[in-house]
C-alpha positions, 0 to 999 in steps of 0.5 A: 578243797585246797584250804592252804591256798584258799587262806593264801588268796584270801591273804593276797586279796586283803594286800590288794585292797579287794576285802570288805571285813566285818559285818557293816562293811561286808553288808554296805559292799554287798548292798553297793553290788560290789560283792563278789564272794561273801565268807562267813566264819564257821563260828558265827551266829546263826543270826549272822549266818542267815543275815549274810545267806539271805542277802547273798542269795537276794543279790546272787552273790555266792557264799561260803563258810570257812574258818573260825572267826579267829582264823579268818581275822588273822588272814587279813591282819585283823582281829576276829572276824565273822564276815569277809566279802572279796570285792575283785571277780578274778580273786573271788573266782580262784577262791570259789574254785579252790573251796568248790562253791557251786552255783553261788552257795556252799 
């Protein structure tokens, strides 16, 4: 896992406008079919993790857990965020490769 490069790619995704951050925006992106990768913070509640894991599995969207809320939010220039969705296929594929996400699930 190349954590430094993955962090950089998440930041680039935000600058490109290809991120839905926060529970509501992430949920909307998944339901709309625009989600390419779901990233949940490591310290998110069990309920949040289960909700996004189930939603991702149902919609066949890759899911991973990465960084604490504060760091995940800082990467995208926001406050604490427990969920981030990447909406660009190429950026999502690169981040998945860097985080070693296989077959849609970590």
